[in-house]
Backbone bond lengths (Angstrom), bond angles and torsions (degrees), N, CA, C in turn:
res aa  C-N    CA-C-N  psi(-1)  N-CA   C-N-CA  omega(-1)  CA-C   N-CA-C  phi
1 X - - - 1.480 - - 1.515 108.62 -
2 X 1.354 116.12 127.75 1.466 120.89 -177.58 1.528 110.10 -72.88
3 X 1.306 113.78 150.14 1.462 119.34 179.99 1.504 110.09 -76.63
4 X 1.360 116.00 142.96 1.461 120.63 -179.22 1.515 110.12 -63.17
5 X 1.341 118.80 143.08 1.463 122.18 178.98 1.510 111.67 -59.16
6 X 1.323 115.68 151.49 1.477 120.44 -178.70 1.513 110.50 -60.06
7 X 1.318 118.01 -42.17 1.465 120.71 -179.69 1.515 111.82 -60.26
8 X 1.309 116.68 -36.94 1.481 121.48 178.85 1.526 110.11 -65.56
9 X 1.342 115.75 -44.25 1.477 119.59 -179.56 1.534 112.16 -68.22
10 X 1.324 115.81 -39.23 1.469 117.71 175.78 1.508 112.26 -66.94
11 X 1.314 116.41 -34.86 1.480 119.60 177.98 1.517 110.78 -66.39
12 X 1.330 116.57 -41.09 1.469 119.79 177.62 1.517 110.52 -62.75
13 X 1.343 116.12 -41.51 1.463 119.96 -179.54 1.533 110.12 -63.61
14 X 1.335 116.75 -43.07 1.462 119.78 -179.58 1.533 111.81 -64.70
15 X 1.360 116.62 -43.18 1.448 121.32 179.28 1.521 110.65 -63.92
16 X 1.336 117.19 -39.62 1.459 119.46 177.12 1.524 111.47 -63.82
17 X 1.326 116.02 -41.06 1.466 120.38 178.55 1.531 110.98 -63.89
18 X 1.331 116.72 -45.12 1.465 120.07 179.19 1.527 111.19 -62.97
19 X 1.336 116.40 -44.03 1.473 119.97 179.92 1.513 111.80 -62.94
20 X 1.328 115.35 -43.46 1.484 118.80 179.64 1.535 110.62 -64.22
21 X 1.344 116.80 -45.85 1.449 119.98 -178.75 1.523 111.75 -62.37
22 X 1.350 116.02 -40.67 1.470 119.00 -178.86 1.528 111.71 -68.84
23 X 1.334 116.15 -42.68 1.465 119.35 -177.17 1.529 111.10 -71.58
24 X 1.339 117.06 -34.88 1.466 120.33 -177.48 1.512 112.77 -97.63
25 X 1.308 119.31 11.15 1.460 123.37 -175.29 1.526 114.54 -52.48
26 X 1.351 119.75 -42.24 1.461 119.36 -179.63 1.518 113.97 -65.03
27 X 1.327 117.72 -20.54 1.454 120.95 -176.65 1.520 113.01 -107.26
28 X 1.335 118.35 -3.33 1.446 121.94 179.11 1.517 111.21 -76.86
29 X 1.327 117.87 150.20 1.478 121.02 179.39 1.540 111.05 -79.25
30 X 1.316 115.68 63.50 1.465 120.68 176.89 1.530 108.26 -122.38
31 X 1.341 114.80 167.06 1.449 120.31 -175.53 1.536 111.55 -68.04
32 X 1.309 115.81 161.57 1.453 122.37 172.84 1.520 108.81 -68.20
33 X 1.328 118.18 121.42 1.492 119.60 -175.95 1.537 113.48 -67.04
34 X 1.326 117.27 -15.76 1.468 119.88 -178.32 1.541 112.50 -101.95
35 X 1.321 117.05 -6.85 1.469 120.10 -175.74 1.538 110.01 -74.65
36 X 1.323 116.81 124.82 1.436 122.70 179.98 1.529 110.76 -96.91
37 X 1.329 116.81 142.90 1.448 121.59 177.52 1.521 108.17 -142.02
38 X 1.314 114.79 94.89 1.472 118.77 -174.20 1.530 114.24 -58.58
39 X 1.368 120.86 -34.14 1.454 118.84 175.14 1.511 115.10 -61.87
40 X 1.392 115.40 -21.56 1.474 119.33 -179.52 1.508 113.21 -98.09
41 X 1.316 118.44 16.15 1.470 120.83 -178.70 1.530 111.85 -54.17
42 X 1.358 115.29 125.73 1.461 123.62 176.71 1.529 111.53 57.76
43 X 1.354 118.15 29.03 1.453 121.00 178.09 1.525 109.19 -61.87
44 X 1.314 116.69 141.69 1.449 121.85 -179.42 1.540 110.91 -72.62
45 X 1.314 118.47 158.70 1.459 120.41 176.48 1.513 111.74 -59.40
46 X 1.303 115.37 143.24 1.467 120.09 -179.41 1.518 109.78 -163.35
47 X 1.319 116.26 -168.85 1.462 121.54 -175.76 1.522 110.48 -63.62
48 X 1.319 118.22 -38.76 1.452 120.30 -178.71 1.513 113.88 -80.89
49 X 1.346 115.66 -26.76 1.471 120.80 179.54 1.540 107.79 -134.62
50 X 1.298 114.99 100.43 1.469 119.84 -174.06 1.512 112.82 -60.39
51 X 1.314 117.36 -36.14 1.470 121.81 -179.53 1.518 111.17 -106.95
52 X 1.303 118.11 7.81 1.463 120.34 -178.02 1.511 111.80 77.83
53 X 1.331 115.62 -162.77 1.455 123.00 -179.86 1.498 111.76 -126.54
54 X 1.338 116.88 157.32 1.462 120.29 -179.41 1.529 109.71 -92.71
55 X 1.317 117.16 -167.42 1.445 121.24 -174.45 1.507 114.36 -69.36
56 X 1.320 117.72 -12.94 1.463 122.13 175.45 1.523 112.67 -107.30
57 X 1.348 115.29 9.73 1.446 119.39 179.22 1.523 115.41 78.45
58 X 1.306 116.85 13.59 1.453 120.59 -179.10 1.538 108.93 -84.18
59 X 1.332 115.88 146.57 1.456 120.99 -176.09 1.541 108.81 -72.15
60 X 1.330 116.69 118.86 1.461 121.85 -175.73 1.522 111.39 -70.16
61 X 1.338 117.61 -35.00 1.462 120.25 179.12 1.526 110.74 -64.81
62 X 1.344 116.26 -45.83 1.457 119.89 179.08 1.522 111.47 -62.76
63 X 1.331 116.69 -39.37 1.452 120.67 179.21 1.508 110.90 -68.92
64 X 1.324 118.00 -34.89 1.473 121.34 176.72 1.511 110.79 -64.82
65 X 1.339 117.22 -46.12 1.462 120.46 179.00 1.530 111.37 -61.11
66 X 1.331 116.54 -45.76 1.444 118.53 178.42 1.529 111.31 -70.43
67 X 1.321 117.82 -29.44 1.469 119.52 176.40 1.514 112.31 -64.11
68 X 1.332 116.87 -32.72 1.448 120.13 178.43 1.533 112.76 -68.16
69 X 1.344 116.29 -19.87 1.461 118.05 174.14 1.521 110.43 -62.76
70 X 1.316 116.51 -42.87 1.465 121.14 177.42 1.525 110.34 -67.13
71 X 1.344 116.50 -43.69 1.434 120.65 179.37 1.516 112.90 -58.18
72 X 1.333 116.95 -45.83 1.458 121.11 178.56 1.520 112.53 -66.02
73 X 1.331 115.47 -42.34 1.461 119.07 -179.62 1.525 112.09 -62.04
74 X 1.331 115.65 -45.18 1.472 120.13 179.35 1.516 110.95 -67.35
75 X 1.339 118.16 -44.08 1.453 121.78 -177.23 1.522 111.56 -63.36
76 X 1.333 116.25 -54.63 1.453 119.04 -177.80 1.542 112.21 -68.01
77 X 1.319 117.11 -38.07 1.460 119.94 179.17 1.522 112.28 -64.28
78 X 1.313 117.82 -48.21 1.458 120.91 -177.06 1.526 111.69 -69.23
79 X 1.318 117.00 -39.05 1.487 119.94 -179.98 1.520 109.57 -69.31
80 X 1.317 118.05 -41.90 1.470 120.28 178.11 1.500 110.94 -60.74
81 X 1.342 116.47 -43.56 1.452 121.65 177.58 1.537 110.89 -59.60
82 X 1.312 116.38 -43.34 1.440 120.73 -179.06 1.532 112.53 -68.25
83 X 1.350 115.69 -38.96 1.460 119.60 -179.74 1.529 111.40 -66.59
84 X 1.347 116.31 -39.71 1.463 119.85 -178.04 1.521 110.28 -68.58
85 X 1.329 117.68 -54.49 1.463 119.52 -175.04 1.533 112.41 -78.56
86 X 1.333 117.37 -42.47 1.449 120.17 177.46 1.514 111.98 -65.08
87 X 1.337 116.11 -42.08 1.455 119.59 178.30 1.523 112.51 -61.42
88 X 1.344 116.36 -44.01 1.461 120.71 179.41 1.514 111.02 -62.59
89 X 1.326 117.51 -45.14 1.449 121.12 179.81 1.540 111.90 -63.87
90 X 1.340 115.52 -41.38 1.466 119.62 -179.49 1.530 112.00 -65.83
91 X 1.313 116.28 -41.55 1.498 119.22 179.40 1.504 111.76 -65.42
92 X 1.326 115.66 -43.41 1.468 119.71 179.52 1.525 110.29 -63.90
93 X 1.342 117.12 -43.85 1.469 121.67 179.90 1.539 111.22 -61.70
94 X 1.334 116.14 -45.78 1.457 119.85 -177.71 1.517 114.36 -72.17
95 X 1.320 116.80 -25.83 1.466 119.44 -176.79 1.520 112.66 -87.13
96 X 1.352 117.16 -45.46 1.458 120.44 -174.54 1.549 112.12 -85.35
97 X 1.340 116.60 -27.22 1.476 121.75 179.88 1.515 110.17 55.04
98 X 1.337 117.38 -157.59 1.462 122.02 177.13 1.512 113.80 58.16
99 X 1.355 115.42 -141.89 1.461 120.31 -175.24 1.525 111.67 -67.79
100 X 1.324 117.53 -27.14 1.463 120.43 178.06 1.532 109.36 -64.30
101 X 1.323 115.90 -46.31 1.473 120.95 179.35 1.509 111.15 -64.41
102 X 1.323 116.72 -42.98 1.480 120.51 -178.23 1.546 109.60 -64.50
103 X 1.310 117.74 -41.40 1.472 121.11 -179.72 1.527 111.07 -63.51
104 X 1.350 115.73 -48.88 1.463 119.86 -177.88 1.513 111.55 -65.05
105 X 1.324 117.60 -43.90 1.463 119.72 -177.63 1.522 112.29 -71.36
106 X 1.339 117.21 -28.72 1.467 119.09 174.55 1.533 109.23 -66.68
107 X 1.313 116.34 -43.21 1.471 119.66 178.02 1.513 111.02 -62.50
108 X 1.316 116.25 -39.68 1.470 121.71 179.17 1.540 110.09 -64.55
109 X 1.328 117.02 -43.00 1.444 120.00 -179.75 1.539 111.81 -66.82
110 X 1.335 116.52 -34.31 1.479 119.89 175.53 1.520 109.55 -64.65
111 X 1.329 116.35 -42.60 1.464 120.21 -179.83 1.537 110.65 -66.37
112 X 1.325 117.03 -36.62 1.448 120.67 177.70 1.534 111.63 -64.87
113 X 1.330 116.33 -34.40 1.460 120.77 -178.48 1.517 112.65 -77.04
114 X 1.346 117.24 -16.35 1.472 120.49 -178.42 1.515 108.78 -79.44
115 X 1.335 119.15 130.48 1.476 122.13 -178.36 1.521 110.41 -60.66
116 X 1.324 119.59 121.52 1.458 121.95 -178.42 1.532 113.32 -59.26
117 X 1.330 117.84 -38.80 1.457 120.80 -176.98 1.527 110.45 -65.55
118 X 1.333 117.42 -36.45 1.461 121.07 178.32 1.531 109.54 -64.67
119 X 1.331 115.97 -42.30 1.450 120.45 177.84 1.508 111.97 -60.53
120 X 1.336 115.88 -45.32 1.463 119.91 -179.49 1.523 111.02 -65.05
121 X 1.326 118.33 -41.52 1.455 121.09 179.29 1.543 109.98 -62.17
122 X 1.344 116.04 -42.44 1.459 120.33 178.94 1.519 111.29 -63.34
123 X 1.353 116.70 -40.18 1.458 120.42 179.53 1.517 111.34 -67.18
124 X 1.327 116.95 -42.86 1.451 122.19 -177.57 1.516 110.64 -66.71
125 X 1.329 116.96 -35.94 1.477 121.38 179.90 1.518 112.13 -69.08
126 X 1.325 117.66 -23.00 1.471 120.94 -178.91 1.519 108.82 -76.03
127 X 1.372 118.14 137.63 1.442 120.38 -178.32 1.536 112.49 -61.10
128 X 1.330 115.65 147.22 1.443 120.23 179.29 1.499 113.06 142.72
129 X 1.324 115.98 -176.76 1.455 121.46 -178.87 1.518 110.60 -67.14
130 X 1.362 116.35 124.15 1.477 120.51 -174.66 1.505 112.52 -62.89
131 X 1.319 117.15 -43.37 1.485 120.83 -179.33 1.523 110.59 -61.82
132 X 1.321 116.91 -44.50 1.457 120.74 -179.32 1.514 110.89 -64.99
133 X 1.318 117.75 -39.05 1.463 121.27 -179.58 1.521 110.92 -63.56
134 X 1.331 117.49 -42.13 1.469 119.98 178.35 1.504 110.89 -64.88
135 X 1.329 117.18 -42.17 1.469 120.85 179.21 1.511 110.79 -60.34
136 X 1.327 117.49 -48.10 1.458 120.69 -179.03 1.516 111.53 -64.86
137 X 1.331 117.49 -42.49 1.465 121.17 -179.38 1.517 111.18 -60.99
138 X 1.335 117.62 -48.16 1.454 119.35 178.94 1.533 111.49 -68.95
139 X 1.312 117.34 -34.31 1.474 118.80 176.43 1.522 111.92 -61.51
140 X 1.346 116.83 -40.73 1.451 119.50 178.00 1.524 110.87 -66.20
141 X 1.334 117.09 -37.34 1.469 120.79 178.74 1.546 110.83 -64.82
142 X 1.332 117.57 -33.07 1.459 121.28 -177.01 1.525 112.79 -84.31
143 X 1.336 118.40 -18.33 1.456 120.56 -175.23 1.538 114.15 -55.92
144 X 1.333 119.42 -45.70 1.474 118.33 -179.66 1.533 115.13 -57.24
145 X 1.331 117.08 -39.99 1.457 119.45 -179.36 1.556 109.86 -65.66
146 X 1.314 117.55 -43.92 1.457 120.75 179.63 1.530 110.42 -65.26
147 X 1.324 116.90 -38.87 1.468 120.78 179.86 1.524 109.68 -61.22
148 X 1.304 117.84 -43.34 1.466 120.74 -179.83 1.511 111.43 -66.32
149 X 1.336 118.35 -41.07 1.476 120.77 177.41 1.517 110.91 -63.63
150 X 1.336 117.08 -45.88 1.472 120.23 -178.33 1.547 111.14 -66.25
151 X 1.308 116.33 -37.95 1.465 119.56 177.95 1.527 111.46 -65.01
152 X 1.323 117.24 -44.64 1.449 120.16 179.53 1.522 111.09 -63.16
153 X 1.353 117.57 -40.79 1.460 120.15 178.41 1.525 111.56 -67.06
154 X 1.322 117.16 -36.28 1.488 120.51 179.86 1.511 109.41 -67.96
155 X 1.322 117.92 -42.48 1.467 120.60 177.81 1.510 111.72 -58.83
156 X 1.331 116.33 -39.97 1.475 121.01 179.13 1.542 110.67 -66.54
157 X 1.341 115.38 -45.28 1.471 119.27 -177.73 1.535 112.03 -68.98
158 X 1.338 115.74 -34.85 1.466 119.92 -177.49 1.509 113.13 -63.20
159 X 1.331 116.67 -21.44 1.459 120.77 179.54 1.530 112.95 -88.43
160 X 1.335 119.00 -4.62 1.446 122.63 -176.60 1.532 111.30 -82.58
161 X 1.344 115.61 161.73 1.446 121.31 -173.45 1.521 113.01 -65.81
162 X 1.362 117.84 -35.49 1.469 118.14 -175.00 1.536 111.26 -66.83
163 X 1.356 116.85 -30.37 1.435 119.21 177.17 1.530 110.62 -72.67
164 X 1.320 116.48 -40.61 1.460 121.44 177.48 1.531 109.80 -62.22
165 X 1.319 118.12 -42.59 1.460 121.76 179.03 1.534 110.26 -64.77
166 X 1.325 116.92 -40.93 1.485 119.57 179.78 1.522 110.56 -63.88
167 X 1.312 115.39 -39.90 1.483 118.50 177.70 1.504 111.51 -65.38
168 X 1.320 116.62 -40.40 1.492 121.28 179.48 1.509 110.51 -64.65
169 X 1.331 115.84 -30.65 1.467 119.60 -179.84 1.525 112.42 -80.26
170 X 1.338 117.40 -1.94 1.456 121.45 177.55 1.504 114.98 86.94
171 X 1.320 119.47 18.94 1.449 120.79 -179.33 1.541 110.57 -66.22
172 X 1.326 116.75 136.25 1.437 122.33 -178.68 1.526 112.89 -71.44
173 X 1.319 115.40 164.13 1.466 119.45 -177.60 1.532 111.82 -61.74
174 X 1.344 115.84 -46.99 1.469 118.35 -176.02 1.524 111.43 -61.88
175 X 1.308 116.40 -42.62 1.470 120.05 -179.78 1.536 110.11 -69.20
176 X 1.318 116.89 -36.65 1.453 120.14 177.97 1.530 110.88 -62.34
177 X 1.318 115.69 -43.85 1.468 119.26 -179.78 1.530 111.13 -67.09
178 X 1.329 116.32 -45.11 1.458 121.31 -172.32 1.537 113.31 -79.42
179 X 1.314 116.15 -39.40 1.474 120.73 -172.29 1.532 113.66 -95.93
180 X 1.311 117.78 -27.49 1.462 120.58 -174.17 1.518 113.32 -109.26
181 X 1.310 118.12 -49.46 1.476 120.66 -174.14 1.527 112.63 -83.30
182 X 1.318 116.96 -48.16 1.470 119.34 -174.73 1.558 113.10 -59.01
183 X 1.363 119.44 -47.50 1.484 117.46 -179.93 1.524 113.31 -60.05
184 X 1.346 117.82 -29.59 1.460 119.77 178.41 1.503 113.73 -80.57
185 X 1.336 116.83 -16.65 1.471 120.42 179.77 1.513 111.69 -93.82
186 X 1.340 117.83 -21.64 1.445 121.55 -175.03 1.537 112.98 -56.10
187 X 1.373 120.40 -48.96 1.453 119.14 -178.37 1.527 113.94 -57.08
188 X 1.325 117.92 -43.72 1.468 120.52 -179.67 1.501 110.97 -68.41
189 X 1.349 118.13 -37.14 1.445 120.39 179.70 1.533 110.54 -69.19
190 X 1.328 117.86 -37.98 1.451 120.22 177.46 1.531 111.18 -66.24
191 X 1.305 116.62 -40.19 1.474 119.82 177.09 1.501 110.81 -61.38
192 X 1.327 116.95 -44.41 1.474 120.83 176.62 1.506 110.72 -66.13
193 X 1.341 117.33 -34.29 1.454 121.01 179.76 1.517 112.07 -64.52
194 X 1.329 116.46 -35.97 1.482 119.24 177.43 1.500 111.02 -63.24
195 X 1.309 116.93 -41.50 1.472 120.10 177.53 1.528 110.13 -66.17
196 X 1.313 116.65 -34.64 1.458 119.97 179.26 1.555 111.91 -69.87
197 X 1.352 116.25 -27.40 1.458 118.91 176.30 1.516 111.28 -59.59
198 X 1.327 115.88 -39.34 1.436 119.80 179.09 1.541 110.43 -64.98
199 X 1.332 116.05 -42.63 1.471 120.41 177.68 1.526 111.00 -63.00
200 X 1.324 115.69 -40.73 1.457 120.07 -179.63 1.525 111.78 -66.63
201 X 1.341 116.10 -40.39 1.470 119.48 177.00 1.516 111.69 -60.75
202 X 1.333 115.61 -43.44 1.462 120.21 179.31 1.535 110.99 -67.26
203 X 1.338 115.45 -39.72 1.454 119.50 178.84 1.510 111.91 -63.44
204 X 1.348 116.86 -41.54 1.463 120.38 179.76 1.524 110.72 -63.47
205 X 1.326 116.19 -40.88 1.469 120.12 179.20 1.522 109.45 -65.00
206 X 1.327 117.50 -40.46 1.453 121.41 179.87 1.517 111.54 -64.69
207 X 1.350 116.36 -43.14 1.460 119.72 178.79 1.513 111.98 -65.14
208 X 1.328 116.75 -39.36 1.473 120.41 177.94 1.493 110.02 -66.58
209 X 1.322 118.38 -37.74 1.466 122.07 178.13 1.512 110.83 -61.92
210 X 1.310 117.06 -35.25 1.463 121.98 -178.89 1.520 111.51 -86.63
211 X 1.332 117.37 -1.97 1.451 120.45 -179.30 1.517 115.00 82.40
212 X 1.367 116.50 18.37 1.465 121.58 -178.40 1.536 112.28 -106.54
213 X 1.317 115.78 4.17 1.469 119.46 -179.07 1.498 111.48 -96.17
214 X 1.343 114.99 -149.71 1.460 121.36 178.79 1.523 108.07 -69.00
215 X 1.305 118.88 126.13 1.470 121.41 -174.32 1.516 112.71 -75.81
216 X 1.359 117.67 160.31 1.451 121.52 174.24 1.539 110.16 -58.76
217 X 1.344 117.24 156.47 1.482 126.74 11.53 1.511 114.03 -89.24
218 X 1.355 118.34 2.64 1.436 119.81 179.05 1.519 110.06 -61.77
219 X 1.338 118.74 124.49 1.459 119.86 -178.91 1.551 112.30 -75.76
220 X 1.308 116.96 135.75 1.457 122.26 172.09 1.518 107.17 -134.01
221 X 1.318 114.99 157.33 1.466 118.82 -175.80 1.531 110.73 -63.46
222 X 1.331 116.78 -43.74 1.451 120.60 -179.88 1.505 114.16 -62.88
223 X 1.327 116.35 -43.35 1.467 120.28 -179.54 1.516 111.21 -69.01
224 X 1.327 117.56 -31.48 1.461 120.77 176.81 1.528 110.11 -64.88
225 X 1.306 117.02 -44.64 1.473 120.70 178.39 1.501 111.28 -66.20
226 X 1.347 116.62 -39.96 1.475 119.44 -178.90 1.512 110.77 -67.23
227 X 1.338 117.11 -39.45 1.435 119.66 -176.73 1.515 114.79 -70.93
228 X 1.353 116.70 -23.79 1.446 121.05 -177.21 1.540 113.46 -110.14
229 X 1.313 117.13 6.07 1.491 119.48 -175.19 1.523 111.99 -60.66
230 X 1.338 117.60 -33.64 1.448 120.59 -178.27 1.531 111.93 -71.07
231 X 1.330 116.31 -13.63 1.471 120.71 179.44 1.501 112.88 -112.22
232 X 1.329 114.57 21.79 1.485 119.66 -175.80 1.545 111.72 -62.69
233 X 1.318 117.27 -30.95 1.477 119.34 179.53 1.522 111.89 -81.11
234 X 1.331 116.02 -36.02 1.493 117.97 -179.09 1.523 112.16 -79.95
235 X 1.321 116.35 -35.63 1.483 120.41 -178.18 1.510 108.93 -139.81
236 X 1.353 117.37 73.26 1.466 119.51 -176.66 1.526 114.57 -62.15
237 X 1.361 116.11 -24.68 1.461 118.75 -179.43 1.528 112.62 -60.47
238 X 1.337 116.48 -32.83 1.463 121.03 -177.41 1.527 112.61 -67.43
239 X 1.358 116.23 -23.03 1.448 121.14 -179.65 1.529 111.80 -103.91
240 X 1.322 116.00 -48.62 1.446 119.53 -166.87 1.531 113.36 -84.92
241 X 1.330 120.06 -23.92 1.469 119.60 177.97 1.528 111.09 -71.66
242 X 1.351 119.59 -46.33 1.506 116.79 171.67 1.504 112.78 -60.43
243 X 1.366 117.33 -37.02 1.469 119.89 178.87 1.510 110.47 -64.74
244 X 1.347 116.65 -38.02 1.456 119.81 179.62 1.525 110.97 -66.12
245 X 1.314 118.06 -40.60 1.455 121.78 177.78 1.541 110.06 -62.30
246 X 1.325 116.32 -41.28 1.480 119.21 178.29 1.517 110.48 -67.57
247 X 1.344 117.82 -41.66 1.457 121.20 178.15 1.526 111.85 -59.23
248 X 1.332 116.86 -45.84 1.465 120.23 179.25 1.517 111.65 -62.29
249 X 1.315 117.10 -37.55 1.454 120.80 -180.00 1.530 111.64 -67.40
250 X 1.340 115.71 -46.65 1.466 119.37 178.56 1.536 111.32 -64.90
251 X 1.342 115.68 -39.21 1.462 119.50 178.25 1.537 110.12 -62.75
252 X 1.330 117.00 -42.28 1.456 121.69 179.85 1.516 110.84 -65.34
253 X 1.304 117.07 -40.88 1.479 120.45 177.29 1.502 111.41 -62.36
254 X 1.311 117.69 -40.64 1.467 121.07 178.43 1.517 111.09 -65.48
255 X 1.342 117.63 -41.49 1.444 120.31 178.70 1.519 113.04 -63.76
256 X 1.321 115.59 -46.03 1.459 120.27 -179.21 1.518 109.76 -66.75
257 X 1.333 117.00 -44.96 1.455 119.95 179.87 1.504 112.40 -62.88
258 X 1.324 117.78 -39.72 1.471 121.30 178.33 1.518 111.16 -66.34
259 X 1.321 117.55 -40.77 1.457 121.20 178.66 1.529 111.07 -65.40
260 X 1.331 116.96 -41.70 1.462 120.25 177.37 1.511 110.80 -66.48
261 X 1.325 118.32 -38.60 1.463 121.23 178.13 1.509 110.35 -64.09
262 X 1.331 116.78 -42.24 1.478 121.00 177.42 1.524 111.89 -60.96
263 X 1.317 114.75 -40.21 1.480 119.17 178.72 1.508 111.24 -66.05
264 X 1.359 116.47 -42.99 1.481 120.52 -179.55 1.532 109.38 -65.52
265 X 1.332 117.37 -43.93 1.456 119.60 179.06 1.505 112.64 -64.51
266 X 1.353 117.74 -36.69 1.434 121.55 177.39 1.489 112.56 -66.01
267 X 1.336 116.14 -40.31 1.423 120.36 177.49 1.514 112.58 -66.76
268 X 1.368 114.20 -38.21 1.428 120.08 178.38 1.537 112.13 -64.67
269 X 1.338 113.98 -36.79 1.446 117.39 179.18 1.501 114.13 -70.66
270 X 1.376 116.59 -22.20 1.458 119.87 -179.81 1.521 111.43 -89.68
271 X 1.334 118.02 -14.08 1.463 120.97 -176.47 1.513 111.11 -70.55
């Protein structure tokens, strides 16, 4: 077995560090992300403040760590939602074919034609929990892509001998979907899901930057960059250090997802 590439191992280490810091943020020995200190306005990075301070004297590092809590929640929540519903729709469409497939794919094409930003704005304008609304909105946006991937995988598997043998043995539809097709589709869907996590993280940051994400005072990476963009020349650390942390996270997710996809495709080619 070949050893994993260095970039893949470094990416895993970075993602593990980000996940740990975000999940354990309330218990870490870091500053209060909401505490303002006017004497420290736009303070440069140093020993006491690794990322410096923003225009209100708040610790940028602490706000970045807490901002990743929102990023992870939105990314994992929306992708999980898309994998569950999109995967189910794709498997059903690819297995039953006929009018079932036509109905599902027509609905998917309608959803693809609907502008995602309009959907998100409509969801955010509706009363309710802001975090949940962003998760659901992005999950709905991701469903068509997952449906297409699951349908294509089901069509490929349905033509293989083990499915033909199971049908000849009289296996029912529910058992065929649950016991035979789904376990063989999970690896490819998970690999695609990892790549979607990067898209979801970037989308959440973009929505927060536009003011469509989780509202203040909860810190998010996008709102931090938006709030300090006018001071990018005077205090670049307040904008570019959170952006750098987000970039490294998205880059790591892409590397890990691509490596997992390559592994799944290689295994599929040997089967």
